[in-house]
C-alpha positions as CSV (number, residue, x, y, z in Angstrom):
1,X,0.0,0.0,0.0
2,X,2.0,2.9,-1.3
3,X,-0.7,5.6,-0.6
4,X,-1.4,6.9,2.9
5,X,-5.2,6.8,2.4
6,X,-5.6,3.0,2.7
7,X,-4.1,3.3,6.2
8,X,-6.9,5.6,7.5
9,X,-9.5,3.4,5.7
10,X,-8.1,0.3,7.4
11,X,-7.9,2.1,10.8
12,X,-11.5,3.3,10.5
13,X,-12.5,-0.4,10.2
14,X,-11.5,-0.8,13.9
15,X,-14.7,1.1,14.8
16,X,-16.7,-1.8,13.4
17,X,-15.2,-4.0,16.0
18,X,-14.9,-1.6,18.9
19,X,-17.9,-2.0,21.3
20,X,-19.4,1.0,23.1
21,X,-18.0,0.5,26.6
22,X,-20.7,2.3,28.5
23,X,-23.2,-0.3,27.6
24,X,-21.0,-2.9,29.2
25,X,-21.5,-1.1,32.5
26,X,-25.3,-1.4,31.9
27,X,-24.9,-5.2,31.6
28,X,-25.4,-5.4,27.8
29,X,-23.7,-8.6,26.7
30,X,-23.1,-7.7,23.1
31,X,-23.4,-3.9,22.8
32,X,-23.4,-1.9,19.7
33,X,-20.1,-0.9,18.0
34,X,-18.8,2.7,17.7
35,X,-19.4,2.4,13.9
36,X,-23.1,1.5,14.5
37,X,-23.5,4.4,16.8
38,X,-21.8,6.8,14.4
39,X,-23.8,5.6,11.4
40,X,-27.2,6.3,13.0
41,X,-26.0,9.6,14.5
42,X,-24.8,10.8,11.1
43,X,-28.2,10.0,9.5
44,X,-30.0,11.7,12.4
45,X,-27.8,14.8,12.3
46,X,-28.1,15.3,8.6
47,X,-31.9,15.1,8.6
48,X,-32.2,17.3,11.7
49,X,-29.8,19.9,10.3
50,X,-31.8,20.0,7.0
51,X,-35.0,20.5,9.0
52,X,-33.4,23.3,11.1
53,X,-31.8,25.1,8.1
54,X,-28.3,24.5,9.3
55,X,-25.3,23.4,7.3
56,X,-26.3,19.7,7.0
57,X,-23.1,18.6,5.2
58,X,-21.0,20.0,8.1
59,X,-23.1,18.3,10.7
60,X,-22.9,15.0,8.7
61,X,-19.1,15.3,8.5
62,X,-18.9,16.0,12.3
63,X,-20.9,12.9,13.1
64,X,-19.1,10.7,10.6
65,X,-15.7,11.6,12.1
66,X,-16.6,12.4,15.7
67,X,-15.5,9.0,17.1
68,X,-12.6,8.3,14.7
69,X,-10.0,9.0,17.4
70,X,-11.4,6.1,19.4
71,X,-9.6,3.7,17.0
72,X,-6.5,4.6,19.0
73,X,-7.8,5.6,22.5
74,X,-10.9,3.4,22.8
75,X,-14.4,4.3,23.8
76,X,-14.4,5.8,27.3
77,X,-17.6,5.8,29.2
78,X,-18.8,8.5,31.7
79,X,-17.2,6.7,34.7
80,X,-13.9,6.5,32.8
81,X,-14.2,10.2,32.0
82,X,-14.6,11.1,35.7
83,X,-11.0,10.0,36.2
84,X,-9.4,10.5,32.8
85,X,-11.4,13.4,31.3
86,X,-8.7,16.0,30.7
87,X,-6.1,13.4,29.9
88,X,-8.5,11.8,27.4
89,X,-9.3,15.1,25.8
90,X,-5.6,15.8,25.4
91,X,-5.0,12.3,24.0
92,X,-7.9,12.8,21.5
93,X,-6.4,16.0,20.2
94,X,-3.1,14.3,19.6
95,X,-4.8,11.4,17.8
96,X,-6.8,13.8,15.6
97,X,-3.6,15.6,14.7
98,X,-1.8,12.3,13.9
99,X,-4.7,10.9,11.9
100,X,-5.0,14.1,9.9
101,X,-1.5,13.3,8.5
102,X,-3.1,10.2,6.8
103,X,-5.9,12.2,5.2
104,X,-4.0,14.3,2.6
105,X,-5.6,17.6,1.8
106,X,-8.6,16.9,4.0
107,X,-6.4,16.6,7.1
108,X,-6.5,20.2,8.1
109,X,-10.3,20.3,7.6
110,X,-10.6,17.2,9.8
111,X,-8.7,19.0,12.6
112,X,-10.8,22.1,12.2
113,X,-14.0,20.1,12.1
114,X,-13.2,18.1,15.2
115,X,-12.1,21.3,17.0
116,X,-15.4,22.9,16.2
117,X,-17.3,19.8,17.3
118,X,-15.4,19.5,20.6
119,X,-15.7,23.2,21.4
120,X,-19.5,23.0,20.8
121,X,-20.1,26.7,20.1
122,X,-21.4,26.8,16.5
123,X,-25.1,25.9,15.8
124,X,-23.9,22.9,13.8
125,X,-21.6,21.7,16.7
126,X,-24.4,22.1,19.2
127,X,-26.7,20.1,17.1
128,X,-24.1,17.4,16.4
129,X,-23.3,17.0,20.1
130,X,-27.0,16.8,20.9
131,X,-27.5,14.2,18.2
132,X,-24.6,12.2,19.6
133,X,-26.4,12.1,23.0
134,X,-29.8,11.5,21.4
135,X,-28.6,8.5,19.5
136,X,-27.4,7.1,22.8
137,X,-30.8,7.7,24.3
138,X,-32.5,5.9,21.4
139,X,-30.1,3.0,21.9
140,X,-30.8,3.0,25.6
141,X,-34.5,2.9,24.8
142,X,-34.0,-0.1,22.5
143,X,-32.0,-1.9,25.2
144,X,-34.6,-1.0,27.8
145,X,-37.4,-2.3,25.7
146,X,-35.8,-5.7,25.4
147,X,-35.2,-6.0,29.2
148,X,-32.0,-4.2,30.2
149,X,-33.5,-2.2,33.0
150,X,-30.2,-0.4,33.9
151,X,-30.6,1.6,30.7
152,X,-33.4,3.7,32.3
153,X,-30.8,5.7,34.2
154,X,-29.1,6.5,30.8
155,X,-32.4,7.9,29.4
156,X,-33.0,10.1,32.4
157,X,-29.4,11.5,32.4
158,X,-29.3,12.1,28.6
159,X,-32.6,13.9,28.6
160,X,-31.2,16.5,31.1
161,X,-28.2,17.2,28.9
162,X,-29.9,18.0,25.6
163,X,-29.8,21.6,24.4
164,X,-31.7,21.9,21.1
165,X,-35.5,22.2,21.0
166,X,-35.6,19.6,18.2
167,X,-33.6,17.0,20.1
168,X,-35.6,17.6,23.3
169,X,-38.9,17.1,21.3
170,X,-37.6,13.8,19.8
171,X,-36.5,12.7,23.3
172,X,-40.0,13.4,24.6
173,X,-41.5,11.3,21.9
174,X,-39.0,8.5,22.5
175,X,-40.1,8.2,26.1
176,X,-43.8,7.9,25.2
177,X,-43.6,4.9,22.9
178,X,-42.0,1.5,22.2
179,X,-38.8,1.6,20.2
180,X,-40.0,-1.1,18.0
181,X,-43.3,0.6,17.0
182,X,-41.7,2.0,13.8
183,X,-42.8,-1.0,11.8
184,X,-46.5,-0.9,13.0
185,X,-48.7,-0.8,10.0
186,X,-46.0,-1.9,7.6
187,X,-46.6,-5.6,7.8
188,X,-48.7,-7.2,5.1
189,X,-51.4,-9.3,6.5
């Protein structure tokens, strides 16, 4: 592999194997992967940004790339962050810088995009960060609906941290229903 791009493509594949560690604390035996989380978050972020009149492409990029650094530092949960928060943030910045060198001309844009996401000040970053949390809430609801009762705490905590009106509304709807009701009425009888 003479080109540097295949290295980042192969590295990104690690996210398909990296389990979301917080779900292990909740007793989930086979939790979702980081890639599974990132995929749904990107879809959600793009559609919400379009609805809100924000730069949907930027939100999509933020959510596609927001967990890429975890290929090298792993997926730290909230308990981990209690002890390693600042060290983790510093390590993540170093990983992003190093990964950017494998991305050619996009490398600087990657650093700028992740800096904007992590600082959380632009409307797009606020939405992307909310969507990151909301996707976790949806996953928690799915786990709760199949019997993992410890996930209720996740739902309650995530709901308190959402900032955008749109994500708060979706969160409210999520709490009212069953996560598997999406297919009601679609079955052919």
